[in-house]
C-alpha positions, 0 to 999 in steps of 0.5 A, spaced: 546 176 362 551 179 357 551 185 352 551 185 345 549 192 344 551 198 348 558 195 349 565 196 346 566 195 338 569 189 339 563 186 343 559 188 337 563 185 332 564 178 336 557 178 340 552 182 336 547 181 331 545 183 324 549 188 319 548 194 323 551 193 330 550 199 335 556 200 340 558 205 345 563 210 342 570 210 345 571 217 342 567 221 347 563 219 353 558 215 350 553 211 355 547 210 350 550 206 344 551 212 339 555 209 334 554 203 329 559 198 326 557 195 319 560 188 319 560 187 312 563 194 310 567 193 316 566 201 318 563 204 323 560 211 325 558 215 331 551 219 330 553 223 336 560 226 335 561 224 328 567 220 329 568 214 324 573 209 322 575 202 319 575 196 323 582 193 323 583 186 321 577 186 316 575 179 314 569 176 310 563 175 315 562 167 317 556 163 315 553 164 322 554 171 322 551 171 315 545 167 317 544 172 323 543 177 318 538 174 314 534 171 320 535 175 326 530 172 330 534 165 330 540 168 333 538 170 340 535 166 346 527 166 346 523 166 353 516 165 354 512 171 356 511 168 363 519 169 364 517 177 366 513 175 372 520 174 375 521 181 375 513 184 376 515 188 382 516 195 378 521 197 383 525 203 381 520 205 375 515 207 381 519 213 382 518 215 375 511 212 373 504 210 375 503 202 377 498 201 371 504 204 366 509 200 369 504 194 368 502 195 361 509 196 358 512 190 363 517 195 366 520 191 372 525 190 378 531 185 379 531 184 387 537 180 386 541 186 383 536 192 384 537 193 376 531 196 373 528 192 367 524 192 361 522 187 356 526 186 349 523 183 343 525 180 336 523 183 330 518 178 330 515 179 337 518 173 341 521 175 348 529 175 347 529 177 355 530 183 359 534 190 358 537 192 364 538 199 367 544 198 372 543 200 379 550 200 380 555 202 375 562 199 374 568 204 372 567 206 365 561 201 364 555 202 361 548 204 364 544 199 360 545 192 359 542 187 354 541 180 352 546 176 348 545 175 341 540 180 341 540 186 336 538 193 339 539 196 331 533 191 329 528 192 334 524 198 337 522 198 344 514 199 345 513 195 339 513 188 342 513 185 335 506 188 334 505 193 329 498 196 329 496 202 325 498 208 329 496 215 325 501 219 330 507 216 334 513 219 337 520 216 337 525 217 342 532 214 345 530 209 351 525 205 354 524 211 359 522 216 354 517 211 350 514 210 357 514 218 358 510 219 352 505 213 353 503 216 360 500 221 356 497 216 351 501 218 345 504 211 342 511 211 344 517 207 341 525 208 342 531 206 338 535 204 344 540 210 343 541 216 339 542 213 332 536 210 328 538 204 324 535 202 317 532 196 320 528 200 325 526 205 319 523 198 316 519 197 322 516 204 323 514 203 316 509 197 318 505 202 323 503 206 317 504 213 321 501 219 318 505 223 323 512 222 326 514 226 332 521 226 334 522 226 341 529 225 342 533 229 348 534 236 348 542 236 348 547 235 342 546 228 341 539 229 341 539 234 336 544 230 331 539 224 332 533 229 330 537 231 324 538 224 322 531 222 323 528 228 318 533 225 313 532 217 315 524 217 316 522 224 312 519 220 306 515 215 311 511 220 313 511 228 315 516 229 321 516 234 326 521 235 333 517 236 339 521 241 344 521 238 351 521 244 356 527 239 360 532 235 357 528 229 356 521 227 357 522 223 363 524 230 366 518 233 365 511 233 368 505 229 365 502 236 364 508 239 360 509 232 356 502 233 354 502 240 352 509 239 348 506 233 344 500 237 343 504 243 340 508 239 336 502 236 333 499 242 331 505 245 329 506 240 324 499 242 321 496 235 322 489 236 322 486 230 326 484 231 333 489 226 337 486 227 344 480 222 343 485 217 341 490 219 346 485 219 352 482 212 349 490 209 349 490 211 357 484 208 359 485 201 355 492 201 358 489 202 365 485 197 364 490 191 363 
């Protein structure tokens, strides 16, 4: 399995998919694919450190590239859902989350590499393979690896290509952040980094949310993501930032996550009682 998002700028240009392609910024020590290159304009920008530039050797996209932009589901390989049974042992994830949550979200383990894995889908809900949280890092290599010809910028972790009505949802950086939110019962989605891309904004709109909670990390990159989030999705629904007591939700206890999310909802002025819905979500996921 090779990576098409989360590696270098050159990797994004050669193997990436879609118009906006995420990659790891080379200006700062980036592990979360915080930068994005536009392959039509051939310019790039890092959402974390705000570095930017143009791509040398600018040229028009090929016919294959344009087709991938228009029909992203066609570009990547697709797998049956049974493929995930190869990685059904939660392994690493059990050190962070209960078994019922790992099962519900498809969090698993590769016994040959010791990598923690999570499913990744196309915008249409087809299984595009697995993302890997690498157990062993190569020098200068990324923590996360993704399938060939799959675009993180065009999908959201936690959606699985399904877009039910979520009145309240929380948006975070990675699969672990989304899982930490789901453990409380609040619908959690992740953008695979610190940058929110236009296709992801369009997917968020499908949920018709009445409140969006920004659950990005409590660091500089997270604060920058929150600032961009208010600008990018503030018109979709009222938006509020959750204030985690630790760096990210995964470092908080379940009780701390519950309290922080509920505080954000109340601070937003949202009038509906979210607790029955969150409790029902947990009961449903436990029963899967």
